[in-house]
N, C-alpha and C positions, 0 to 999 in steps of 0.2 A: 395534588389537584388534579394534575396534568393526565395521571390515569383517572381519576371518575370523569375527566372529558372525553378520555378516550372510550370509556365504559359506554358512559352517554349517547355519545355517537355510534358504536354501535349498534346500540340497544336500540338507538331510533331507524337504522338502516334495515334491521330484521324487523322491527315494525312493518316500514314502509313493502320489503319484498313480502310479507304475511296479505298487508294490504291488497296489494297487487294482483295477488294468487286469489283472491276471494273475488275482485272485482270483475276479474278474464277467467272464462271457464279455458281458452286454449290461446297456444303464444299468436295465432293468427290474426286474432283483435287488435293486440299492440300494433298492428301494419297500421292501423284505421286511427287509432284513438292515443295513440299516443301525441304531446303536445307538440307544437312547431318548433323547429330549431331555437335554441336559447331561450325557450320559456319552459322549461323544467322547475316548479315551484321549491324554492329552497328552504329545506323542513330541520336544517339545522341550524341551531338558533346561538347567538350570541354567549359567553362566558367572561364574567368580568374573574380577574386576578392581577396582582401586581406582588412582587416583595419590594424590600428597601432598605438602605444602610447607610450611616452616616460616612460624611466627607471627613478628611482626613486633615485636613483646615480648620470645621469647625463642628462638634458634632451635635449641634442645632441645626446643621443643612442636610435635610436627608436629600438623597438621590433615590426617586422611585423607579422602579422598573416595570414597563405594563406586561403580561403575560394575559393577556383577555387573549380568545380566540371568534373568529367569524366577526370581527367589528372594525368600524375604520370611525368612529367617531368616539372620543373619550371626554367625558366630563368628570372630573375631581372635585371632591368637597373637602376642604383642609378643616372645617372648622373657623366659625366667626366672622363668616361672609367672606373666604380666602377659597379661591375656585381657580381651575384651570382647565383649557381644553386640549393640553399639548399632548402627545401620546406618552412620551417619560418626562416627567416634568422635574424640578427642584425646588425646594420648599424649604423656607427657613421659621422654624419654630421660636419666635422669638422669647416666649414666655421659659423659656430654657426646659428642663429636664421636668418628666412627667407623660403620661398616657394619653395619646388624640387620638380619637376614633377617626378615621377618612375613609371616604365613599368613594369609589369609580364607578358611573354608570357607563357601560360601552354598548354600543347600539351599531347595527348593520345598515344599509343600506335603505331594508325593508322600513327601519323604524323600529325592528324588534329591538328590546334591550336586556339587559343583565345587570345585575347589580351586585357588589360586596363592601363591605365594610371589614377593616381590620384596624385595631387597637395597634397604632404607632407608638412603639417605646423610646423614648428620645432622654435617653443617659450621657453623663458624661462619662467616658471610659474608655478601654479598649477600641483601637479604630477595627471595623468589620470591613474588612476585606473584600471586593466586588470577583468577581470571576465572570467572563465573558463569555457566551455560548456556552456556556455547562453544560447545558444539555445533547449540544450540537445538531439543535434546530436550527432551519433555515429562519432569516429574516429577525433574530431575536437579538440581535445587536440597536443599541441606544437610537439610531436613527431610524430603524424598521428593515435593515438592510440584511447581508450576511449569508454564507452559505453553510452555517454551520460548524464550520473551520477556520475561517479567516482569523479569529483569535488565537489557533492556534500554528502558525506558520513560523519556521524557523531553516532556512534554507542550509544554513553554515551547517546545523547539524542533519540533516536529511529531509529527506521528502515528505513534502503536506499528508498528515492523513488521509485515508480515503473514509469516504461517509456509508454507514449500513443502513438498512430498512428492518431489516429480521437476522436473529432477534432483535429487540430491543428492549430497557426496563423501563423506560419513560416517553411520552413523547412518539413520535414517529420516526424518530434517525438516534444512531449512536455513532463513535468512531470505532473502527475499524484498522486495526495494523496486520499486512500481508505476511507470508512466515517471511519473506526474504529480509525482513530487517533493514528496510531500507528508510522507512516511515516511520517521524517521530511528532509528538505532540508537545508545543513549548509556548505557556503564554508567562509573562512578567505580570505580575499585582503587586500593589502598594499594602502593605503592612506599617503596622505600629514597633519599631525595634523593642527588642526586652521581652518579646509578648509570646506568648503560648498561645498555639492554634488548633485547631484538630479541623483535617484535610478529608473528607470522605468521596469516594466513590464505588461504583459498580462495575463487574470485569466479570467474563466469560473467553474462553479459548476454547481452541479444539484439542480431542485427546489422539492424536496422531504424530505426536513430537517425543524423542527421545530426551529433550530439555525443553519443557515449556516453562515459561514465565515471562511475566509484563514486572516490570519495574518502574515503580513511582517515585521520584524524587521531588524532594525542595532545592532552588541552588541559591545562594546567597549572592544576589546580585551587585548590591551596592558593594560588600567587599571583593567580590572575584570579579566582577563585570569587566568589560564587557562580555559574552558568552559566545564564544565566534567558534567553538570548535565541540567536539564530543569529551575529549578530552579536558578542555575546560569546564566544561561542565561537570565532569566526574571530580574534578580538582575542587568545586566551589559547592559539592552536594554536603547541605548542612544535617538532611532528613532524606530517610527513604524506606521504601516496605516494597519487598519482594513477592511477588502471588504467583501460585502455581497449580489450584486446583482444577481440576480437569476433571472431576468426575461427571457433571451435565454439562455438555458444551450451550446446552438451550436455555439455561437458568443461570442468570444473573447472581452475585457473590457480591456484598457489601465491604468493605473495607476501610479500618481509619488507618491515616496516618497523622499522629501527633508530632508537633515540634515547637521551637523557641525558636524565634525568628534572628536573635541574636542583636550584632550589631547593624543588620538590613534593615533599611526602610523600602525595599524595593525585593521581592523575592520571585521565581521561576518555577511553575510547577513543568515538569518533566517529565514527559514518560516515554518508554519504549520498549519492546517486545526482545524474545528469544528467538530461534526455528519456529514458532508455531503463531498460525493465525488467531488473533485474539480481536476483541471487542471490549471499548470501556464506555461506559454512561455516567451522565448525573454527577456533574462534580459540585461537591460543596464544602465552605470554608466556617469556620464558625471561631467564634473566642471560646479557648480552651481553659480550662482551671488551671488555678494557681497549683506550683507545684513543680518538682521536679517529671520531666517528660523521659518515657519509656525508650530503651532502645531500639533501632531496629535490627532484624538480624537477618543477614542475604551471603550468598559468596556463589562463586563459581566454580566450575570442576573442568581440568585438562589433561586427557592421558598422554602419558609420556611417550615417544617416538622411537626409544628404544626398548623400554619395558611396557607392554600392555596392561602389566598387572599393578602399575606404579601411576599414582594419580597425585595431581599437586590441586589443594584447595583454596584458592583466594579469597581472602574474606572480604567483603564489599560493607559490613556492618555497619550502624551508623549509632552516636551516641554511647558505644560501648567501651568498657574496660577490661573486661574480662570475656573467657569463651571457654565454652566446654564441647569437645564435640565425640561421636560418638560415629564410629567408621562402618557400623552395622555386620561387624564381625568377630565383634567381642574385646575392640581395640578403642583405645580412648585418645585423649590429647586434647590441654590448654593451650596450644602454641596458636598465636593469632592465625598464622596463614600456612596448616602443616601441609608436608608431604605422606603417602600414605601408598604401601605396598603390600596386597592382598593376596594370602595366599592361592587362591583358585579362585577361576572364573565363577559368576552367578552374578544373581541381583541382587543389590545394597540399598538400603535406607539410610543415610547418613543427617541424623539430626544434628542442630548446631543452637546452641541456647548461648545470647550474648547478653550479658551482663552489664548494668552502669556501677559507679561507685559507690551509689545510695542502694543498691540493692534491688533495682529493679531491672526484669529480665524480660526475654521476647525467643520463643525458638523459631528456628525456620530448619524444614527439612526436604534435601531432594533425591531421589532415586539414580541410583545406576545401573546399566546391564553390563558386566566386561564380557568385551569380543575381542579377541584376538584380529588385530588390523589386518588387511589387506588392500591392494592396491593392483588393478588389472590394465594391462597394459601389452602391445604386442605391436612386432611389425611383419610386413610383408613383401613378396616380391612376385615377379610374373615369371612364368618359365621361358626360356629365351627359344625355347623351341615350338611351345604354344601358349598363344594369349589370353586362352579361356585357362589356363592350370595357374594356380596361385599356390605360393607356398608360404606359412603361417609359423611365426616363430613368437614364443611367449616369452615376454618380459615383464611379467608380473613378480609382485615382492610379496613376501607371505603366503601365495597360495598352496594347497595341498590338492587340491580338484579343480581340474577348468572344466566350460561347458564352452563348445563352440556351436556359432550358430551362422551360417554363412549365407541367410538372407533369400534363397531360393529352396525351402524347405529342408535342407538335409542340416544334421547335426553331428558334432563329431566331441568324445570326453576322453581328455588325454592331452598330450604333449603335441606342438608342430607338427600340425598337419596340414596335408595339401591335399587340394581340391579342385576339381576341373569343374567348370560351369558347363550346360547345354546350351544357352543360347546368349548372346549380348545384350546387355542391360545395363542399368545401374542397381548395385546390390547393398545393401549396409549389412557388415559383419559385427554380430558381436559376441563380444568374449567375456564371459563371466566367470568370475575367480571365485574360489571359497575360502575363507580362512582355517585352522583347526578348531576353532570353536563355532562355526557356520557362518561368520558374518560373509558379506558378498562385496562386492566391487563390478562396474560393468565398464568396459572401453568398446567402443564403437568406432570402424571405418566404415565410411562409402568408396566402393569400386565402381571403374566405370569399364566392365569388360565387353573392348571395341576394338576393333583392327586397324581404324582409321581414327580420325581426331574425333574429341568430344569437345563439347563447349559445358563449363562447370561453374555456374551460377551456384553462388555460396550462402547455402539459408534460406532458400527462397521459396521455401513452406517454413519458415519461423517455428522450426522445431526443435533445431538446436538450443545448448545453452539456456535451458529451460528452466534449469535449479534456481539459478541470479536472475530473474527475468529483464532486468535491465539489462543483463547481458545479451540478453534474445534479440537486439537490434542490432548488436556489435557488427554486424557484417553488412550493414546499409549504415552507417556513420562515416563519413567523410574523414572524421579523427578519430578512429580506432582504439580502445583502451589498450594499453601492452599485455595484460592478461584477463581474462574471463575465468569465471565458474564452470566446470563440466557439470555434464547430468548427474555428475554421483557426487557435485559439491566439493572438488577438487578443485582449488585455483591453477591453473594451465595458462602459458604463454597464448597469448592472442593468436590463430593461424590470419589474421587479415592485416595487421601492424605493418606485417612486412613490404605487404603487396601494396600497399598506398595509406597517403598522411598526406588528407591537403588543409594545411592550416591556411595556406591566403584563401581559398573561397570559404572556409569556417569564418574568419575572421568577418572579411566582407558579408556572408549574411548577418552576423550579428550585432555587425553597425547597420545594416538595412531594413533587416526584417523584427527580429528578437534574439533571445541570446541562446539558445539550443538547438540546432538543426537535426540532431536523431532522430529520426521518428521513436515513435512511443512503440512499445511493448503491448500488445493486448491478448486475451484471451477469444476478444470476438473475430477470430479466424473465420475462415469458409468451411464448409463441412465436407468433409472427406469419409468415404466408406460409413456414412449416417449419423458420423459421430464431429462435433463442432473443434478446431482446431486453433492452435495461436497465428498470430496475425500481427501487422504494422497496421498502426493508428499516427493519420496528421490530426494533432487537435489544434493548432496553430501553423501562421503560415509561412513560418521559415522550417516549418521541420521538411525533410526531403529522404528521395532512397536515393545510395548511391553507392558504387561497386566497381571496379575496375573490372573487365572480364576478359580472358586470353580467347581469342578468337582466329580463323584465317581470312587472311587478306584478300577479296575478291569473291568469297562462297557470300552466297544468299542464305541468310537467316531469317527465322521464325520469332517472333519476339511475344509473348503472352502476357496477360496477367488478369484477377479477382480481382475487383472494387466494388466498394459499394460506399454512395455519402449519405448522407443524413439528413440532407435539407436540398431541396431544390436547386438549381443556377451552381452548386459548387461542381466546377469542373476540375480534371486530373489530367496535369500534363504530364506526356513521358516524352524523354528526351533518349535518344540513342547519338553521342558524343564519340568522335576520334580523336580526342585529346584532354588531357583534365584541363579545366579551365578555371581560374582563377579570380573571375568575377559573372555575375546575369547578365554584362551590360550587352556584351554580344548575344544571347540567346533572346534577349529582352526587345533589342533591337528588331530582329528579324528571325522567322523560323530558317530560314535558305543561308543560317550564317555557318561560315565552312567551319565550323568544329562540331555542327549536328550530321550525323548520316542517315537521322531519321526523327522525323517528328508524330506524335499523335496525340489529339485532344480527347480525353473522353468526357464524353456528355449526359449519357443515358444510362448513368449506374444509381440515380435516387431511389432509395427504397426502404423505409422503416421496416420492412422484416429483418431482422438480423441475418437470418440465415440465406439472403437473397443476394449474392453477390453477381456481377456482372464480368463477364468474359472477354475482355478484348485484347485481339492482337491484330498483326502487322507485319510486314516483311522489312526486309533493309540489306542491302549490299556492305561490306564490311568495307570500307577502304584505308584500313590499318590492321595490324596484326593483335590490337587492343583497343574494347570500345567501353565506353562506360555509360552503365544504367543510372539515368537521370531523374528523378519523379518528385515532383513536385504541386502542389494544390494551394494556389495563392486566396483561395475564398473559405478557405478552412480556418477560419480565426480565431475560435473557441472551442468551447466543448458542448458548443450544441452547432456548430458547423463539420461536423468530424469526418474524414474520409477513412474509410478500412481498407487496408492492401494484404494480397494470399497471393501465395502459388506463383512466384515472378518465374518466369522461364525463356530459354533461347537455344532451338532447336534447329538446326540444318534442316532448309524447306528441300522437300520433296520434288 
């Protein structure tokens, strides 16, 4: 029905466009003959629709969920003179089992109506569970609210899912999981114990990952709850299905997961992804057929660090008692979680057949491309007789070839080069290391070639540590993590943790504003050389930019930053502090507080064009040899009043 509604709307819009083309010979006529503001006629008429489910307490009491569109007035007729004007009513059919025609008439403010009659079957039997926001659409909670994902939040397991508008399978929205694996979907639903159910959903994913997958699990909350960690969710999984079809990222595929609720009267739908961008849509659940539930097959793969030809296969199948592995090279295994050593590198497809003790089986397969591992790394030192000459020493592991790029257009292939820069400046040195099978890894270092002292603002362009986008803003967190994931996907010690860690101020922000002061990382940064880069974002009034920077006392510097606010009246405050503060009480009281070397209030950066940032700059004289860059936007209170920031710089004034 959702798909029919969408097709109808699209057809009406196309018909309207053709009509307008017929009426007007050229675009100039629109200037005079378009209606006044707010007077465009409503050409999309109401459509009536609803779903229903019995309640757990009484099968005769039916909960109706309104699925009408373009409507504000609802008239329900349950038969026998029983009516309601509620949007989502509940009605008890006292006569008990039977089929009852229920009519819903949905109207808009113009008096246009749509009507539907559905035969409601009232049957004493298994409870029909209800999934809230099953299609991730706005305003589909029982009270008419919701942003499509409110019912799917579980912060202990991961960040909330994102919403996508394209592609979708039904309606206007779907769920999106980014490839950093930081977000999950989780919703607890009521079920009848020891009952079979069929959960269905639609999915798609990009085809650019070496290990693409999405896992949808059923977690037994009654038996294993509360579910407060991913480990607890894995322990409590009573059924799961893993999907990994990437043949057409633009097309959704339907998948069914059958499960028995066991001793649970509450279970959770829990889904997460591998290192691939994935989308899901339209979850439904029905009472399943009696009998045994087939097993679900799934497994994870891990390459050995000691021998790149050796792989460990960890079984994640549910409701299975026997397993048959085919490693793709002619070797088989019936172990639950085997280890296998391949003779030669290559591409292999590994199917697993998981079987239950009643003879039901399911097959699942993954592919691997065996590459010898390699880790790129290097050190460097400045020639004591020439500050522009650098000696580089390779520290890679497993490399058989090295490519050096010095950031000034020159390259070198081989071991431990020496390079002389012709001009002072900032250069990024890149080392690409190749393994015996052609696998690559990249290491980069920034060099400041200068005879004098140069201020270094860390990750001022927000282009570092983008493999895990949540680490991209660590350079601006007042309590940095101990590790970050580099751009090659390796977990490395944080370069910021030893430079500052202001937990007292963090606690003050938590108590005064909200509980996450770290800025968001965003793909909506400023444009550079015609391309949009990453940046930072304030989506709440507790977000801050915070970084301790080495300077020279008494020297005048110029600070600059690019910003864009999404709404008028959202100002951004920039403080240059001469000490690490523990509360904001002093700077709130006066911008002449002794801790402040400079203050600047940005009030002119409102722009709805995502490409248009405003550059602001001001000078300050450092009163100490360390300053704190401190930026906040107290009116950035939610996602409709966000502030975007990029290109933070401090340079010595000319």
